[in-house]
LOFIGU-728379 format. One line per field, with one value per residue (C-alpha): residue number from 1; x, y, z. Coordinates in nm, 3 decimals, always signed. Example, Ala and Ser with C-alpha at 12.3 -4.5 7.8 and 13.67 -1.06 7.14 Angstrom:
# residues 2
nr = [1  2]
x = [+1.230  +1.367]
y = [-0.450  -0.106]
z = [+0.780  +0.714]
END
This chain:
# residues 347
nr = [1  2  3  4  5  6  7  8  9  10  11  12  13  14  15  16  17  18  19  20  21  22  23  24  25  26  27  28  29  30  31  32  33  34  35  36  37  38  39  40  41  42  43  44  45  46  47  48  49  50  51  52  53  54  55  56  57  58  59  60  61  62  63  64  65  66  67  68  69  70  71  72  73  74  75  76  77  78  79  80  81  82  83  84  85  86  87  88  89  90  91  92  93  94  95  96  97  98  99  100  101  102  103  104  105  106  107  108  109  110  111  112  113  114  115  116  117  118  119  120  121  122  123  124  125  126  127  128  129  130  131  132  133  134  135  136  137  138  139  140  141  142  143  144  145  146  147  148  149  150  151  152  153  154  155  156  157  158  159  160  161  162  163  164  165  166  167  168  169  170  171  172  173  174  175  176  177  178  179  180  181  182  183  184  185  186  187  188  189  190  191  192  193  194  195  196  197  198  199  200  201  202  203  204  205  206  207  208  209  210  211  212  213  214  215  216  217  218  219  220  221  222  223  224  225  226  227  228  229  230  231  232  233  234  235  236  237  238  239  240  241  242  243  244  245  246  247  248  249  250  251  252  253  254  255  256  257  258  259  260  261  262  263  264  265  266  267  268  269  270  271  272  273  274  275  276  277  278  279  280  281  282  283  284  285  286  287  288  289  290  291  292  293  294  295  296  297  298  299  300  301  302  303  304  305  306  307  308  309  310  311  312  313  314  315  316  317  318  319  320  321  322  323  324  325  326  327  328  329  330  331  332  333  334  335  336  337  338  339  340  341  342  343  344  345  346  347]
x = [+2.564  +2.422  +2.156  +1.820  +1.735  +1.409  +1.166  +1.054  +0.691  +0.847  +1.001  +1.393  +1.549  +1.655  +1.906  +1.681  +1.925  +1.827  +1.684  +1.953  +2.038  +2.012  +2.334  +2.300  +1.971  +2.147  +2.423  +2.186  +1.987  +2.329  +2.376  +2.064  +2.078  +2.420  +2.281  +1.967  +2.125  +1.837  +1.620  +1.882  +1.862  +1.487  +1.475  +1.755  +1.530  +1.220  +1.394  +1.583  +1.207  +1.025  +1.273  +1.225  +0.853  +0.890  +1.109  +0.896  +0.579  +0.785  +0.926  +0.544  +0.428  +0.657  +0.586  +0.189  +0.333  +0.503  +0.239  -0.007  +0.186  +0.292  -0.063  -0.120  +0.133  +0.020  -0.342  -0.215  +0.018  -0.268  -0.527  -0.226  -0.177  -0.565  -0.585  -0.301  -0.486  -0.804  -0.661  -0.436  -0.761  -0.982  -1.080  -0.840  -0.952  -0.894  -0.832  -0.494  -0.297  -0.328  +0.019  +0.028  +0.367  +0.468  +0.852  +1.076  +0.938  +0.571  +0.470  +0.268  +0.352  +0.559  +0.468  +0.421  +0.181  -0.167  -0.317  -0.124  -0.174  -0.498  -0.635  -0.397  -0.563  -0.946  -0.859  -0.716  -1.021  -1.269  -1.132  -1.342  -1.074  -0.814  -0.844  -0.648  -0.452  -0.104  +0.099  +0.473  +0.666  +1.030  +0.990  +1.184  +0.822  +0.738  +0.425  +0.193  -0.081  -0.042  +0.008  -0.319  -0.495  -0.403  -0.477  -0.816  -0.859  -0.753  -0.984  -1.275  -1.174  -1.182  -1.490  -1.664  -1.498  -1.453  -1.090  -0.809  -0.519  -0.129  +0.193  +0.504  +0.809  +1.102  +1.443  +1.225  +0.876  +0.963  +0.772  +0.482  +0.526  +0.436  +0.157  +0.016  +0.103  -0.078  -0.385  -0.314  -0.479  -0.084  +0.242  +0.511  +0.881  +1.234  +1.466  +1.671  +1.416  +1.418  +1.062  +0.929  +1.041  +0.708  +0.778  +0.752  +1.007  +1.055  +1.412  +1.616  +1.883  +1.975  +2.230  +2.177  +2.527  +2.656  +2.543  +2.653  +3.003  +3.009  +2.841  +2.559  +2.223  +1.866  +1.620  +1.310  +0.955  +0.610  +0.291  +0.197  +0.489  +0.479  +0.468  +0.853  +0.845  +1.100  +1.289  +1.654  +1.791  +1.626  +1.635  +1.338  +1.201  +1.085  +0.695  +0.759  +0.970  +0.652  +0.414  +0.591  +0.661  +0.312  +0.227  +0.447  +0.312  -0.043  +0.074  +0.241  -0.031  -0.240  +0.033  -0.002  -0.371  -0.351  -0.083  -0.259  -0.625  -0.410  -0.223  -0.440  -0.378  -0.068  +0.120  +0.361  +0.399  +0.701  +0.849  +1.065  +0.790  +0.673  +1.012  +1.093  +1.358  +1.337  +1.414  +1.488  +1.252  +1.320  +1.290  +0.939  +0.777  +0.905  +0.737  +0.427  +0.485  +0.496  +0.330  +0.581  +0.879  +0.766  +0.817  +0.539  +0.541  +0.521  +0.225  +0.038  +0.099  +0.025  -0.223  -0.383  -0.396  -0.342  -0.011  -0.048  +0.056  -0.085  +0.059  -0.201  +0.085  -0.020  +0.283  +0.368  +0.345  +0.572  +0.321  +0.238  +0.627  +0.628  +0.338  +0.511  +0.848  +0.685  +0.511  +0.810  +0.983  +0.720  +0.754  +1.112  +1.051  +0.775  +1.023  +1.316  +1.053  +0.912  +1.295  +1.372  +1.091  +1.194  +1.288  +1.390  +1.116  +1.085  +0.949]
y = [-11.625  -11.976  -12.194  -12.293  -12.669  -12.740  -12.994  -13.032  -13.197  -13.526  -13.527  -13.429  -13.161  -12.816  -12.541  -12.178  -11.871  -11.662  -11.304  -11.053  -10.785  -10.391  -10.340  -10.605  -10.448  -10.101  -10.271  -10.393  -10.073  -9.897  -10.109  -10.087  -9.720  -9.747  -9.980  -9.753  -9.407  -9.272  -9.338  -9.145  -8.831  -8.782  -8.892  -8.578  -8.353  -8.417  -8.382  -8.021  -7.941  -8.059  -7.843  -7.524  -7.547  -7.548  -7.266  -7.070  -7.130  -7.029  -6.676  -6.661  -6.723  -6.448  -6.194  -6.242  -6.169  -5.905  -5.680  -5.761  -5.596  -5.334  -5.258  -5.223  -4.981  -4.785  -4.750  -4.650  -4.399  -4.231  -4.226  -4.095  -3.817  -3.765  -3.721  -3.457  -3.247  -3.264  -3.157  -2.877  -2.759  -2.701  -2.347  -2.197  -2.030  -1.684  -1.401  -1.461  -1.348  -1.591  -1.646  -1.806  -1.842  -1.768  -1.884  -2.016  -2.039  -1.986  -2.252  -2.560  -2.849  -2.625  -2.570  -2.182  -2.315  -2.191  -2.522  -2.506  -2.112  -2.092  -2.370  -2.238  -1.890  -2.044  -2.205  -1.878  -1.677  -1.931  -1.943  -1.762  -1.630  -1.491  -1.126  -1.099  -1.278  -1.207  -1.371  -1.384  -1.351  -1.444  -1.502  -1.439  -1.495  -1.780  -1.830  -1.539  -1.807  -1.921  -1.586  -1.474  -1.760  -1.649  -1.272  -1.338  -1.563  -1.316  -1.073  -1.311  -1.390  -1.053  -0.982  -1.268  -1.273  -0.894  -0.962  -0.759  -0.902  -0.753  -0.900  -0.890  -0.906  -1.071  -1.088  -1.083  -1.015  -1.009  -1.049  -1.314  -1.245  -0.900  -0.994  -1.151  -0.877  -0.620  -0.762  -0.696  -0.391  -0.316  -0.402  -0.384  -0.472  -0.440  -0.140  -0.379  -0.615  -0.623  -0.520  -0.471  -0.645  -0.573  -0.734  -1.056  -1.257  -1.585  -1.713  -1.988  -2.079  -2.109  -2.312  -2.282  -2.081  -2.370  -2.629  -2.485  -2.443  -2.809  -2.925  -3.058  -3.076  -3.030  -3.252  -3.145  -3.241  -3.080  -3.008  -2.659  -2.405  -2.319  -2.598  -2.586  -2.232  -2.183  -2.489  -2.371  -2.573  -2.372  -1.999  -1.773  -1.608  -1.218  -1.318  -1.561  -1.315  -1.029  -1.319  -1.376  -1.033  -0.988  -1.261  -1.113  -0.754  -0.882  -1.081  -0.756  -0.523  -0.767  -0.770  -0.371  -0.333  -0.583  -0.312  -0.045  -0.185  -0.326  -0.014  +0.263  +0.609  +0.508  +0.417  +0.712  +0.615  +0.661  +0.564  +0.303  +0.205  -0.122  -0.145  -0.461  -0.282  -0.378  -0.174  -0.201  -0.178  +0.185  +0.271  +0.076  +0.257  +0.593  +0.471  +0.370  +0.003  -0.049  +0.108  +0.120  -0.066  -0.337  -0.707  -0.988  -0.934  -0.556  -0.623  -0.853  -0.629  -0.253  -0.347  -0.633  -0.607  -0.946  -1.063  -1.421  -1.571  -1.906  -2.064  -2.178  -2.285  -2.581  -2.819  -3.158  -3.327  -3.601  -3.872  -3.752  -3.788  -4.089  -4.225  -4.074  -4.254  -4.587  -4.582  -4.567  -4.814  -5.086  -5.012  -5.117  -5.379  -5.540  -5.476  -5.660  -5.948  -6.014  -6.073  -6.312  -6.480  -6.609  -6.978  -7.232  -7.391  -7.698  -7.586]
z = [-0.566  -0.481  -0.643  -0.462  -0.564  -0.646  -0.747  -1.116  -1.195  -1.226  -0.884  -0.980  -0.843  -1.041  -0.937  -0.951  -0.962  -0.613  -0.657  -0.687  -0.443  -0.447  -0.531  -0.867  -0.952  -0.961  -1.174  -1.419  -1.451  -1.510  -1.771  -1.948  -1.930  -2.108  -2.358  -2.433  -2.425  -2.602  -2.322  -2.052  -2.258  -2.247  -1.872  -1.841  -2.050  -1.866  -1.541  -1.662  -1.786  -1.448  -1.256  -1.489  -1.471  -1.066  -1.091  -1.293  -1.059  -0.723  -0.927  -1.027  -0.655  -0.510  -0.816  -0.719  -0.320  -0.439  -0.618  -0.381  -0.120  -0.368  -0.434  -0.056  -0.017  -0.346  -0.203  +0.161  -0.004  -0.177  +0.102  +0.251  +0.004  +0.010  +0.351  +0.388  +0.086  +0.279  +0.599  +0.416  +0.263  +0.603  +0.720  +0.923  +1.270  +1.341  +1.078  +0.891  +0.593  +0.297  +0.110  -0.229  -0.374  -0.763  -0.778  -1.079  -1.439  -1.528  -1.724  -1.735  -1.510  -1.319  -0.954  -1.066  -1.339  -1.345  -1.245  -0.888  -0.828  -0.939  -0.687  -0.423  -0.459  -0.468  -0.152  +0.001  -0.119  +0.024  +0.366  +0.599  +0.799  +0.518  +0.529  +0.198  -0.027  -0.084  -0.384  -0.288  -0.642  -0.726  -1.099  -1.425  -1.649  -1.852  -2.036  -2.133  -2.160  -1.796  -1.685  -1.883  -1.679  -1.342  -1.407  -1.511  -1.231  -0.942  -1.140  -1.101  -0.735  -0.628  -0.752  -0.639  -0.279  -0.243  -0.069  -0.177  -0.372  -0.287  -0.468  -0.272  -0.500  -0.360  -0.578  -0.931  -1.107  -1.468  -1.760  -1.721  -1.333  -1.372  -1.597  -1.311  -1.039  -1.269  -1.137  -0.768  -0.571  -0.441  -0.559  -0.278  -0.399  -0.224  -0.329  -0.498  -0.704  -1.052  -1.203  -1.579  -1.862  -2.041  -2.339  -2.556  -2.726  -2.956  -2.985  -3.167  -3.347  -3.719  -3.870  -4.224  -4.279  -4.087  -4.284  -4.609  -4.488  -4.369  -4.670  -4.510  -4.680  -4.509  -4.658  -4.526  -4.679  -4.579  -4.698  -4.712  -4.751  -4.405  -4.208  -4.147  -3.996  -3.740  -3.868  -3.751  -3.986  -4.276  -4.374  -4.269  -4.559  -4.509  -4.498  -4.246  -4.005  -4.066  -3.975  -3.645  -3.560  -3.598  -3.390  -3.139  -3.122  -3.085  -2.758  -2.695  -2.692  -2.486  -2.200  -2.238  -2.207  -1.885  -1.721  -1.792  -1.684  -1.348  -1.266  -1.388  -1.303  -1.108  -1.394  -1.498  -1.845  -2.041  -2.394  -2.227  -2.006  -2.244  -2.435  -2.229  -2.002  -1.642  -1.335  -0.986  -0.725  -0.642  -1.001  -1.023  -0.728  -0.914  -1.244  -1.085  -1.209  -0.822  -0.520  -0.258  -0.049  +0.171  +0.244  +0.341  +0.708  +0.647  +0.437  +0.650  +0.977  +0.806  +0.563  +0.581  +0.963  +1.017  +1.126  +1.134  +0.782  +0.642  +0.336  +0.044  -0.157  -0.387  -0.354  -0.418  -0.049  +0.060  +0.010  -0.351  -0.437  -0.316  -0.493  -0.861  -0.726  -0.625  -0.964  -1.170  -0.923  -1.008  -1.400  -1.362  -1.166  -1.382  -1.700  -1.486  -1.379  -1.752  -1.829  -1.538  -1.610  -1.972  -1.878  -2.178  -2.315  -2.565  -2.895]
END
């Protein structure tokens, strides 16, 4: 590096060093940083903080875009579901036999729940083209409450619309399923169908003896001496058993009254009719629990005189299942997003 001469105020020349080049400036800054380690650490922290903030903003922007598309897709699926349901509920042209399936367990939340079955029956009765409603039954039974609601609605809709209701049994029509079928104007079965089981049960398990052998103590604290009634780990007193039996007997009598009212003089009552036993379809016809042998096609063709069969069964369509699955997926994605956005921060 060379010195450049210059004049001092008195006229003499002085040597002044030239400005350092870029490499020299970088070296000087590096030496300064090494001499002041605290300043370099602060700069690194600030850089990391800025990068983390930028990354968080980018992630938030991506998730905003994702949620917008998600809501658009959800609204489109809901609109599709509503449109599909509206189209399925429109009036059918021409005379036909309306069919409502009652399959599987009769319980709240199931496909054979009172909510679904009653909604389907109302649509079938209200359709001007339906000549009769056929309940296509294949169920082992279920809730007496759900069955009672359906039974009452059958009676009401028959009186309101003046259309007959027929029950067609496929494999099984037992317990709560027969509770429903008893309200029909006619019950048709296959000769090998299972029909009956007119009774009520309350089941469970008791582990008190096993706990005594294992030395396990049940610690149950209640307010009210019967609050732990039917607890499987506590013994059942004679009074509690008597109470439960009285309750079941009352529900059983309700069941019997419904069957007698529905079947009337067709029922050939025996001591075993309401014992909880079940019979084949052929035996059920002989006992008056069913009217005759026949399937859905036979009833539509020979009884209703309307061979066209239209299914009114209330089922979840593809769009509704998609909406539920989409909602579950969105919830899981939201949880993952919340976990991913936990970026480091200075406290």
